[in-house]
C-alpha positions as CSV (number, residue, x, y, z in Angstrom):
1,M,81.0,72.0,151.3
2,E,82.9,75.2,152.0
3,N,82.7,78.4,150.1
4,N,85.8,79.2,148.0
5,D,84.6,82.5,146.5
6,M,87.5,84.4,148.1
7,N,90.0,82.3,146.1
8,L,88.7,83.5,142.7
9,V,91.3,85.4,140.7
10,P,89.9,88.4,138.8
11,Q,90.2,88.2,135.1
12,T,91.9,90.9,133.1
13,G,91.3,91.7,129.5
14,P,88.7,93.5,127.4
15,V,85.3,94.2,129.0
16,A,82.4,92.3,127.5
17,G,80.8,94.3,124.7
18,E,84.0,96.4,124.1
19,P,85.8,95.7,120.8
20,A,89.4,94.6,121.0
21,K,92.0,97.2,120.2
22,S,93.7,96.9,116.9
23,K,97.3,97.9,116.3
24,V,96.2,101.0,114.5
25,D,94.0,102.0,117.5
26,L,96.9,101.4,119.8
27,F,99.0,103.7,117.7
28,S,96.5,106.5,117.1
29,G,94.1,106.1,120.0
30,E,90.7,107.7,119.3
31,H,91.9,109.5,116.1
32,T,91.9,106.4,113.9
33,T,88.9,107.5,111.8
34,S,90.3,111.0,111.5
35,L,93.6,109.7,110.2
36,I,91.9,107.3,107.7
37,V,89.6,110.1,106.4
38,G,92.5,112.5,106.2
39,V,94.7,110.1,104.2
40,L,91.8,109.3,101.8
41,F,91.1,113.0,101.4
42,I,94.7,113.8,100.5
43,I,94.8,110.9,98.0
44,V,91.6,112.1,96.3
45,F,92.8,115.7,96.3
46,I,96.2,114.7,94.8
47,G,94.3,112.7,92.2
48,L,92.2,115.7,91.3
49,I,95.2,118.0,91.0
50,I,97.0,115.4,88.8
51,Y,93.9,115.0,86.6
52,V,93.4,118.7,86.2
53,S,97.1,119.4,85.4
54,V,97.6,116.5,83.0
55,K,94.4,116.5,80.9
56,T,93.7,119.1,78.3
57,S,90.0,118.4,78.0
58,Y,88.1,117.4,81.1
59,V,85.3,114.8,81.4
60,N,82.6,116.2,83.6
61,L,81.8,112.8,85.0
62,I,85.3,112.4,86.4
63,L,85.5,116.0,87.8
64,N,82.1,115.5,89.5
65,G,83.3,112.2,90.9
66,F,86.4,113.8,92.5
67,F,84.3,116.6,94.0
68,S,81.7,114.2,95.2
69,L,84.4,112.1,96.9
70,L,85.9,115.1,98.6
71,S,82.5,116.2,99.8
72,L,81.6,112.7,101.0
73,L,84.9,112.4,103.0
74,G,84.4,115.9,104.5
75,G,80.9,115.1,105.5
76,F,81.9,111.8,107.0
77,F,84.6,113.5,109.0
78,A,82.2,116.2,110.3
79,G,79.5,113.6,111.1
80,S,82.0,111.4,113.0
81,Q,83.1,114.3,115.1
82,I,79.6,115.1,116.3
83,N,79.2,111.7,118.1
84,K,82.5,112.1,120.1
85,K,82.2,113.2,123.7
């Protein structure tokens, strides 16, 4: 038997343990999380502005929810930036 190891063709593609790139990752690179959090932050902020400008009497539960969502998104963004190299 002869050794045919020299005839092996190297395989190309994702490395084992590395997630496949999605279309969003191909578009935005490493900034996918930042874009998603930014869009959600803008949506919640616009919702808060609309709620404050339309309502005459405010429900504290809804205002607290809006501010909590804004704080959560800001904290998530800040926490996700710490782990980046």
